[in-house]
C-alpha positions, 0 to 999 in steps of 0.5 A: 531553461524551462519554468519547472527547471528554473523553479527547481534551481531557485529552491535549491539555491534557497536551501543552500543559503539556509544551510550555509546560514545554519552552518555559520551559526553552528560554527560560530556559536557555543550556547552552552556558555552564556555571556550576557543578555540581549533584546530581540524582535520577532516578526512574522512575514507570510510563511517566514519569521524574521528574528533580530537581536541588538547584539552583532555576536551570537544570540540564542532567541526563544519565542512563541508563535500562537503558543508554540515554542521556537528557538533560533541562533542569530548571528550578525543581528538577524536571522530568517527561518520558515514559519508555520502555516497560520490563519490571521495575524499570529500572536508572537511572544519573545521569551528570552534573548541570550548572548552566546560565546562567539568563536569568531571573536574568541579566535580573534579573527579579522572582520569579514563579510557574513559570506566569507566567514561561513566559507571556512566552516563549510569547506572543513566539513565540521559544520556540515557534519554537525547539521545532521537531523540527530545532532543538536544545534543547541546543547544547554549544559547540565547543572551539577547537582549539589547532592552529588558532592564531588561524584562523577557519572553519566545519564543516557537520555532518550528524547522525542524531537518535534518537527520544529526541533524542540524536545517534546519529551525526555526520559532516562534510559540508564544512569550511573550512579542510579538516580543521582544525576537523572533530574539534572540531565532531564532539565538540560535535555528539555532545553536542547534544540535540533534541526527542524524536520520530521519528528524523531527520537534520539539518544544522548549520553550526558556526562557529569563531572564535579566542578574544578573547585570542588575537585580541588577542595577549594570550597565545599559544595553548598549544603542541601536542604530547604530553600525557603528564603527563595520563595517570595510573595508577589501579588497579594489580593485581600478580598472580603474573607479570603486572601490570595497570595502569589508565590514566585521564585527569587533564586536561579534554581527550580524549587519544588514547593510544598504548601499547607494552608487553613481550609475553607467550608467543610475543611474549615479549622483544618490544615490543607496541604498539597497532594502534589508539589509544583516546581517554581522557576524564575521569571523567563525560565525556559522550563516554564510550562514543561513537565518534569520528573524526579526519582525518589525513595518511593519511586518517580514523581512528576510535576509541572514547572511554573513561574507562579503558584497561588495560595488561598487562605481565610483572612487572619490565617497563616500558611506554611511551606517547604521549598526544596531544590529539584533533585534534593531527594532528602529534602523532598522526602522530609517535605512529604513527611511534613505534609502527610503529618500536618494535613487534616490536623486542626489549624491550631496545631503548630505548623512546625510540628512533624518536620525535621527540616526548616518550615517557613510560616507566613501570616 
């Protein structure tokens, strides 16, 4: 056998091993159902990335290498995948580790070696069929929005997929009913992951059904409206004549936060309100750093997802806010009317004025 032939054979064997490992993970793991959390480690060795989990079951690990996001399905505690070319020691950050539902355990199958467990999935053709470039490896289930209140629908989403399999951009092509489920579909689609490969565009239809309890009338849907109590103060830095406050989200859902504070310099003695809100997410949320959009009565708005928002105000002054769940169009519209009313008003004007929803005022 020539040297060239041996090299081709070695590459083919390596590719087959990676395909089998991917097929096994896809067959075993359902990451639309998260059952717990785990601890993960990520180590870059040459052109490969070695990912480990402290759980022997299925784990979904999100991590960054030099600021670039990656995701891996880890079974049996470890996984290896190709990395990106880099110069010098890369900066590695583990974002999250979540335990997924494991079909192997759910089916109560006897313990076997990793190789023998992968064989049934490969022979059936199911895993091979799902491993196409346009078939998602991880589909995060879309959250049913409170504002839907028992209605069903679907959204056709078009996604741009990067070479690493991450969704770089998502947009709504059509939806029924129009606008009702758009934001929930986009939030879910941006967390999906596809097989690495050439950059491409795919389309997926995401269906929405009301939760079983809501269909049965067991309990009413949570009321829409401000989620002000979810916004908490983190760090508070008191300087000579300025107070800088870090706002964080203490709840699970992303919140569009509108704030108004007393101004500085030429805007002293006035209220200064945000022109554009930000979407505050909990610590470690995968949406952090991404862009979002929402359909409102006046058209579509765009915003950034972030884990923290800073509010600066003069010492001995106050600030006010309204926080709305992303997708709650009525709350968002009321918050916009409030900021439009209060902005540039004298700072002695009551910040509760001009709003028909609850406003949180903090000194």
